[in-house]
N, C-alpha and C positions, 0 to 999 in steps of 0.2 A: 504494500500500500504506500502511495506517495504521501508527502507531507500535507499537500492540499486536501487530499481525501481524509487523512487522519484528523486534520483540524475540523473538517466538517462532521465527522463521526463523533469527535469529542464534544463539539457544540450540541449535537443531537442528544448525546447521553446526558450532558450536564443540564440542559433545559428540560429534558424528558424524564428518563429513568431516575436520575439523581434529584432533579427538581421536584418531582412528584413525591419522592420519599421524604425530602426535607419539609414539604408542605404538610405531610401527615405527621411526621416526627421531627420537630425542629431540632437543630443541632444544639449542643450544650452551650456554645457561646458564638457570638457573631464573628469573631476572628480568632484563629488559632495561631500561636507564634511561639518561637523558642526564646531563650534568654536574651538574644541579641536583637529581638524585634523582627526577625525574618519570618514572614508569613508562611505558615504551613498549609499548603493547598490540599483540597480533599483527595486529589488523585494526581499522580505523576505519570507521564507518558514519554515516548521518544521526543515529543515536542519540547520538553524541558531540557533536553541534553543535546539538541541538534547542533549547537555551536562547539561542542566538545570534540576535539580530535584525539583519538585513542592514543597514538604514539606520543604526541606532544604534551598531552595533559594527564595521561595515566601511565602509559608505558608498562614495562614489566617489572616485577619485584627485583630489587637489587640494581636497577638501572634508572638513569635520569628520566623523569624528575622525581622519582622515588615516592610518588603518590601511593603506590601499592606496597611500600615497605622498603627498608634499607638492605634487607638480606634476601637473596633469591629464594631460600627455602623457609625463611622465618621459623615457625615453631615445629616444622617437620624435622628440622635438624636438632634443635634443643629448645626447651621452653625459655620464656623470659626469666630473668633473675628474680627470685622471690626474696625481696630485700625488706624485711620488716624494720621499721624505724623504732629504735629503742634506746633508752638511756635514762637513768634517774638516780638520785641520791649519790652514793660514792662509786668510785671506779670498781670497788670490790663487788658491790651489788649488781652493777650493770654487767660486769664480766660474767656473773652467774646467769643473768638473763640471756646474754648472747650465747653462752654454751647450751642453754636449754633450747633456744630457738634453732640452733644448728643441729641439735639432736633430733628436733621435730621435723627436719627437712628443709629449713630455710637455706637458701643458696648464696646469700650475700649479707653483709652487715651494713647497718645504717645507723650512724651515731647521732643521738640528740644530746645537745649540750645545754646546761642551765644558763639562765640569763646573765649572770656575772661573767661566765666564760664568753658568751656571745658578744659582750661589749667590752671585753678586755680588762676585767677587774679580778684580782685574786679574791679568794673566799673570805679573807680577813679584812677586806676593804669595807669602809663604813657603808658604802652604797650596796654592798652585797647582803647585808643583814636581812634575814627572812626569805631570801631567794635561793640560797645555796642548795643545789640538788633538786629543786622543785619541778622544773619542766624539762630536765635533762640531767646528764651527769656533770659533776663538777670536775674540771681539769685545770689544775693550777701549775703543773710542771711536767717535765718528762717522767718524773716518778709516778704520777697518776696515770699517764699514758701507758707506762710499762705494766701497771696493774690492770688497766682496762683490757689489754690484749694478752694477759698472761695465759699461757697454754693454748693460744690461738695462733697457728702458724700463718704469718702474713704472706707467705708465698703460695698459700692454698686458698685464700679467701679474697673476695673483692669487697672493699670497704668504701662506703659513702659517708661523708661527714658534712652535716648541715651547719656550716660555719661560714661567715662572710667577712666582717671587718678584720678579725684576727686569723683569717684563713692561712696565711703564710706561716704563722707560729704553730698552728695545729698540724699542718702538713709536715713541717720540720720535725715535730715531735714524732709523728708516724714514721718518717724516714729513719729517725734515730732509734726508735724501737726495733724496726726491721734490722738495722745494723747490729744491734745487740743480739738479735736472733740469728745473725749470719746471713740475712737475706739482702742482697744488693738492691739499690734503689731502682735499677732498670728492670727488676722482676716484679715490682709492685703494681697491682691493679686496683683502681678505685676512682673516686671522684671527690673533689671538694666543691661545695656550692659556689663560694667565691663571687657572688653576684651582688655587688653593692648598690647598683642603680635601683633595683627593686626595693631595697631597704629604704632609700630616700623617698620612694614613691608610695610604698604600701605597707611597710612592716616596722621600721624604726630602729633596728639594731645596728646603727652605723657608729663610727667613731670619728674618722678623719674627713676633711673636706673632699669633694669629688675628685679634684685633680690629683691629690696625693693618693687617694684610694685607687684611682686608675693606674697610677704608677706601680703600686703593689701588685695589682692584678697582672699587668703586663710583665712585671718581673717574674711572676710565677710561670707565665706562659713561656718565657725565654728559658728559665732555669729547667723546667720540666722537659722542654723539647730536646734538651741536651743530656739531661741526667735521669729523668723519670719518664721515659717516652711512652709508657703504656698507661700513664695516669691521665684521667680526664681533668683538665686544669680549671674548668668552670662548668657549673650547671646553671644555665641561664633560666631563671625561674619565673614561670607564669603562675605557679601554684599559689603563691602568696598574693599575687595580683588578683586572682580569682577569689581567694578567701576574703579579700578586702571588699569584694562586691562587684568586680568586673564581670562583664558578659563573656560568652565564649569568643566572640569576635575581638573584644578588647584584650582578652587574655593572649590570643595569638598576636595581635598587632603590637601591644606594648612589650611583650616578651621578645619578639623579633627585632623591634626597634632598639631594645637594650643590646641585643646581640650585634646589631649593626654598629652600635657605639663601641663595643669591645673590640670588634674586628678593626675598626678605624683606628682606635687607640694603639693597637698592637702594630698595625702597619706604619702609623706615624712614628712609633718607637724603633722602626727599622726592621721589623720582622716580616718575613715572607708569609703570605696568607696560607700557603700550603705547608708551612712548617708547623703552624699551630692549629690551623683549621680542622684537621682530622681529630683533634682532642677536645673540641668544643662539644658540650652536651647540653641537653635541655631538661626541664622539669615541669611537668604539666599536672593540672588538676583533672580528675574525672568526676564530673557532676552527674545529676540525675537523668537528664534528657539523653537517652541512649543514642539515638540517631544523630542528634546534634553533636554529641561528643565524638562519635566515630568520625563524622565529617570534619570536625575541628582538627583532629590529629592528622588526617589525610591532607587537608588544606595547608596546615603548618609545614608539613614535609615538602610539599610542592613549592610553596612560596619561598622557603629558605633555600632550596636548591637553586631557584632562579636568582635570588639575591646574591648568593655566593658566586655563581657563574657569571652573571651579567653585570653586577655592580662591582664586584671585587676581583673578577678575573681568575677565580680559582680554577685549577686544572686537575687537581687530584680529586677523584670521585668521592673520596672519603671526606674531603672538605665540604662537599655539597650535601652530604647525608645528615639529616636532622635525626640524631639519635636521642632518645628521651626516656627518662624515668617518669612514672606516674604514681601519684598518691590519690586515693579516694578522698572525697570532699569532706573535710572535717566540719565545715560550716553548715553542712546539711544535716548533721547528726543532732538528735533531740535528747534532752534529759528526760522527757516524757516517753514512756513505753520504750525504753532503750533497746529491747530486743528487736524492735522494728528496724533499728540501724543495721542489723545483720542483712536484711533484705536490701536496704539502700546500698550498702557497700558491695553486695553481690552484683547489683545492676551496674554500679560504677566500675567495678573491676572487669565486668564483661565488656563494657564499652572500651576500656583501655586495651584489652586483649584483641577485640575486633578492630581496634585502631592501630594494632601492631606495635605496642610499646616494647621497649627493650628490658625494662625492669619495673617492678610494681610493689607498692606498699598498700596493704589493705588496713584501713582503720578499724579499731575495735569498738564494740557496741557501747562501751561505757565511757568513751572519751569526752562526751559532753558533761560528764560528772567528775572525772578524775583521770589521772594517768591510768592506762589500761592494766587490769589484773592479768595474772598469768593465764587463767582460763580464757579470758576474752581474747588475749593475743593468740592463743592456740586456735580458737574458732576463726579468727581473721586469717591466719595462715592456711587453715584447712579450706577456707573459701577459695583461695587461689589454687590449691591443689585439686579441688573438685572440678573447677573450671578447666584446669590443665588435663587431668586424667580421665574425667568422666563426661564432659559436655560435648566433645567432638569439635568444638569451634576452632581448635588449634590444628586441625588436620589438613586444612587447605589454607593457602595464602590469601589474605584480604577477601574473606568470603562474602562481604556485602558489596563488593565492586560490581558495577553494572546495574545496580538498583537505580532506577530513574530518580528516586527521591535522594538517595545518598549522593549520587553524582551531581545533581542539581544543587544540593545543599553544600557540598564540598566547594563547588565553583563559587557560590554566593559568599560563603564565609571567606574564601581567599580574596575575592574582590573587595569586600568591605574592609578586611584587614589591610589590604594594600592601600586603600584610600586613607585609612588612619595613618599608615606609615608615611604617606606622602604629606599629610598635614604636619606630622612630627618633623619631617625633613625641612619643610618650609619654616618651621619655628627655629631650626638649627640643630636638630637631632635630639635624642632622648635626654641627655643631660640638661640641655636648654629647656626642653619641654617640662622637665621635672622642676627646674629652678623657677619657671614661670607658673607652676602649679597646674598646668594643663592636664597632665595625666591624672594627678590626684583628683581634680575636679570631675573629670569624666568618670572615674571609678566611684566617687561619692554619689554622683547623680544616679548611676546604675544601682548602687547599693540601696539608696533611698527608695527608688522606684520598686525594687524587689520587696523591701520591707513593708512598704505601703500595700502591696498586693497581698501580703500575708495578713496584715492587720485588718484589711477590709474583707478578707475571706475570698477574694478573687483567686488567690493561689492557695490551694488546699495542701496542708502539711499533716499527714495522718498522725493522730495522737497529740498534735500541738494545737491546731485551731479547728479540728474536726475529729470525729470518732474517738472522743476522749473517754477515759475511764477513771474510776477512783483507784489510786495507786498507793502502795505502802512505800515507806522510805527505803531507798536502795541500801543494800548491805554488801559486804565483801569488797568494797572499793579499796584500791591501793592508796595508802597514805605514807608520805615521806616523813620519817622521824625528824622533828625539828633539831635533834641533836647532831644531825649531819653537819650543820654549819660549824658547831663547836669542834667536831672531829676533824674537819678540813683545816680549821685554824691551828689545831695542835700539830697536824701533819706538816703544815707550812713552817711552823716554829722549829720543828725537828729538822726539816730540810735545810733551813737557813743556818742552823747550828752546825751541821756536819759537812756541808759542801765547802769547796774551796772559794772563799769570798773574794780573793784577789783575782782569780780566773773569771769569776762572774763579773766583777767590776770592769775588768779589761775587755771582756766580750761586749758588754753593754756600751762601753765607751767607743769601741770600734763600730758598733751598730749606729751610734749617734753620728759619728763622722761620716759614715756611708750615707745616712739619711740626709745629711746636710749637703752632700755632693750628688753625684748622678750614678753611683755604682748600683748594680743589681743587689738588692738587699737580702735575697734568699741565703747566700752563703754565710752572711753575718748573723742572720737569725738562727741558722742551723748551728753555728758555733756557740751562740748564747744558750740554745736549747741543750746542747751536749754538756755545757757547764752547769746545767740545772738552774739557769735563770728562770724566774717565774713568768707566767703569761702577763701578769700585771706589770712586772718590771719592764718587760720588752715593749708592751703597748704604751707604758708610761714614757719611755724614751721617745717613741714616735709621736706621742701626744705633745711632748715638749718641742719637737722640731716642726711637726706638721700642723699643730693646733687641732681643734675639734670642730665638727660641723654643727652649725646652729641654724635650723630652718628659719627662714625669714618670710616665706610666702604665706599670706592669709587668703583663704579661699572659702 
């Protein structure tokens, strides 16, 4: 059937068969749409994908533009890395949780750090009081990192560390632990988040001003390209952008705009795009709208491949491949009827797998109430394992490809995200857009609209604003002992008493001189780490030289 005939037949069906059904049984609402305001039509046909060219827009898995996946075989070869995000209290307690998860079949580690660690303060700093070990593990020095990975061979696991402003220090600690295990740096596999731009825009755990933060990031790119070649030097994060209230389109657009800024900064620092491009990675959210999320992942891959090839002239195919970790959406979880969260997480994890993620964390049912209990973590991991081993969705590559709806939605998300990126380019790039408050204002507007839909009842959240029940107070929640802070302070006191103070002071002085000049800071940070300088001491040196970032934009 030609397109003209199909248009006629579609018109006949819509005004006839479909129109009569709607007259008898009106639809649930006047307009159906996803989080990004893209209208969901009642039916998709070849008319919705007539502009798509298969080879140029989809291609084959493992080939440009990577819409259908970055690996030719995807999960037919091996499953995604099941990387449960964990860390709380002391390094000793987190080490026990990691060993438990590995015993249960987890295939990669993902480290959560407490807030003092994230913003570069030791546990005995006055601003750390009450926060030590609460939302992640407290790491004050190489001694804590040694304990965290005690009995875990770093040449046999892949480790992701969610750390940004002090990423260089935590990476240096990891390298130093590996050295003590006899594992050379060039054998290490893993990722540091190291994405400071999204901290300014959506999260807030920054330390230094943007220019100095970008220097640290490009220093890591350069150092790892020569010394830790298998390490992913950044995980450019849309996750926190989405958690702050962004739509699916905004998540893609703002994340890739940040990626563009990092690539430009590295090139401006004298690096070749194909020297660091293959080690860039991304981190996305998996939200509730199954099809929108699948299309989002496919659109992001295609858009990034075009950006790297056409804007930056990348020639290495690995530089064009958008490889990403996914975490299910914490912001969708409810304290009401927490068992419902198991279903939400299952749908979100399925979207990530259908969207061809490289690794996945599934949130636990009780995370709206507390850090996850051991039982809840096991259910979250089992969710991934059931999808992998029992659902059949991993048996073929990109199984939803060719769906008129999925392809049309992929195309529209890509186009809308590209439009956003063009607006950000016109402002001067992601750092300028953040300084002006443009990205923050866009996220805030979307978050406000979403919340108003919930409060008005327009958006139904099962157990929250509909289908409510009387509930007992939850029990069995994980609670971090407040004594953790005191314990960490005692450990720091003992460390400072037994380490070689002169060596520490010399290493910190060398770091300061390097920061005042233009040297790559990573070798100096590594020297300080090996001397058992604390995280707070190293970050303090850089605070003295670089200053601290103070947001000035009101929006």
